[in-house]
C-alpha positions in Angstrom: 0.3 -0.1 0.0 2.4 2.6 0.6 4.4 2.2 -2.5 0.7 3.1 -4.7 0.2 6.5 -1.8 3.3 10.1 -2.9 5.9 10.0 -0.9 5.7 7.7 1.6 9.5 6.3 2.5 10.6 2.9 2.2 12.2 1.5 6.0 10.8 2.3 9.4 13.3 4.6 11.0 14.2 4.9 14.6 16.6 7.5 16.7 20.3 5.8 17.0 19.9 6.3 20.8 17.2 5.5 21.5 18.1 2.8 19.2 21.2 2.2 21.6 19.7 2.9 25.1 16.4 0.9 24.3 15.5 -1.7 21.6 19.1 -3.3 22.7 18.5 -3.9 25.8 14.5 -5.4 25.1 15.7 -7.2 22.3 18.6 -8.6 23.8 18.0 -9.6 27.4 17.4 -12.7 27.6 14.8 -11.5 30.1 12.8 -9.9 27.7 9.8 -11.2 25.8 10.7 -9.6 22.9 14.7 -11.9 23.0 15.7 -12.5 19.7 12.5 -11.4 18.4 13.7 -8.6 16.3 13.0 -4.6 16.0 10.3 -4.4 13.3 7.8 -5.4 16.7 9.7 -3.3 19.8 8.8 -0.4 17.2 4.8 -0.7 16.3 5.1 -1.3 20.2 6.9 1.9 21.5 4.6 4.1 18.5 1.2 2.7 20.5 2.7 3.0 24.4 4.5 6.6 22.7 0.6 7.6 21.4 -1.0 5.9 24.3 1.2 8.7 26.7 1.7 11.4 23.4 5.6 10.5 24.1 7.6 12.2 21.1 10.6 11.7 20.0 12.6 14.2 17.2 14.7 11.3 15.4 18.4 13.3 14.9 20.0 10.5 13.2 18.4 8.0 12.0 18.9 4.2 10.9 17.1 1.4 9.6 13.9 -1.1 11.1 12.5 -3.0 8.7 11.1 -2.1 4.9 7.4 -1.1 4.8 6.8 -3.3 2.6 7.4 -6.0 4.7 4.6 -5.1 6.8 1.6 -6.9 7.4 -1.2 -4.4 6.1 -3.0 -4.5 9.9 0.3 -3.6 11.3 0.9 -0.3 8.7 -2.5 0.4 9.2 -2.2 1.2 13.1 0.9 3.4 12.2 -1.1 5.4 9.4 -4.3 5.1 12.2 -1.0 7.3 14.3 -1.0 9.6 11.8 -4.8 10.4 11.4 -5.7 10.5 15.0 -2.9 12.9 15.5 -4.0 15.1 12.7 -7.4 14.6 12.8 -7.7 14.3 9.4 -6.6 11.1 6.7 -5.8 13.8 4.3 -2.6 13.6 6.1 -2.2 9.8 4.0 -1.5 12.5 0.9 2.0 13.4 3.4 4.2 10.0 3.3 6.8 11.1 4.8 5.0 12.5 6.8 2.7 10.3 8.2 5.5 8.4 8.9 8.1 10.7 10.4 5.3 10.7 13.3 4.5 7.2 14.0 8.4 7.6 14.0 8.5 10.1 16.7 5.8 8.4 18.7 8.2 5.6 18.6 11.1 6.9 20.0 8.8 8.7 22.3 7.0 5.2 23.6 10.6 2.9 23.4 11.4 4.0 27.0 8.1 3.3 28.6 8.6 0.4 26.1 11.8 -0.6 28.0 10.5 1.0 32.1 7.5 -1.6 31.2 9.5 -4.5 30.7 12.3 -4.3 32.8 10.4 -2.7 36.2 9.8 -5.4 38.8 5.9 -5.2 38.4 5.7 -5.7 34.9 2.3 -8.1 33.6 3.7 -10.2 31.4 0.9 -12.0 30.9 -1.6 -9.7 28.2 2.0 -8.7 26.9 2.7 -12.7 26.2 -0.7 -12.4 23.6 0.3 -9.1 21.9 4.5 -11.1 22.1 1.6 -14.7 20.2 0.1 -11.6 18.0 3.8 -10.3 16.8 5.1 -13.4 16.5 2.4 -14.6 14.2 2.7 -11.1 12.5 6.2 -10.7 12.0 7.7 -14.7 11.5 7.4 -13.8 7.5 9.1 -10.0 7.7 13.2 -9.8 7.7 13.5 -7.2 10.5 16.0 -6.0 12.3 
């Protein structure tokens, strides 16, 4: 779908500092439910958490996470709906760069929230295991980094 809309980026991106500080431990620590799961799922959950808590952070030096065309349509629409909701207008879909930038800023902001949830002693894995099963199903086909 993104290839059918004007100026959509080819890849999801995240801030390098956010990647190093939050994404890497989330996927590399054995105690994390995202251990060796890839960054795409972490990106999606981070964007949703960032949007929920209204925490955004601009990307200073970005790195690629995955190819947008590898995303399941439901997952892509989650990211698109974040931009639509923020702008309160479906017209944002005609501006692919800004649409994905909004999701990117929320993913940057939400990464710390996800990190804190995972590595705090109060983390409830019961609901989150369901999320991880969904992510495994959706992202098992992707080539996430």
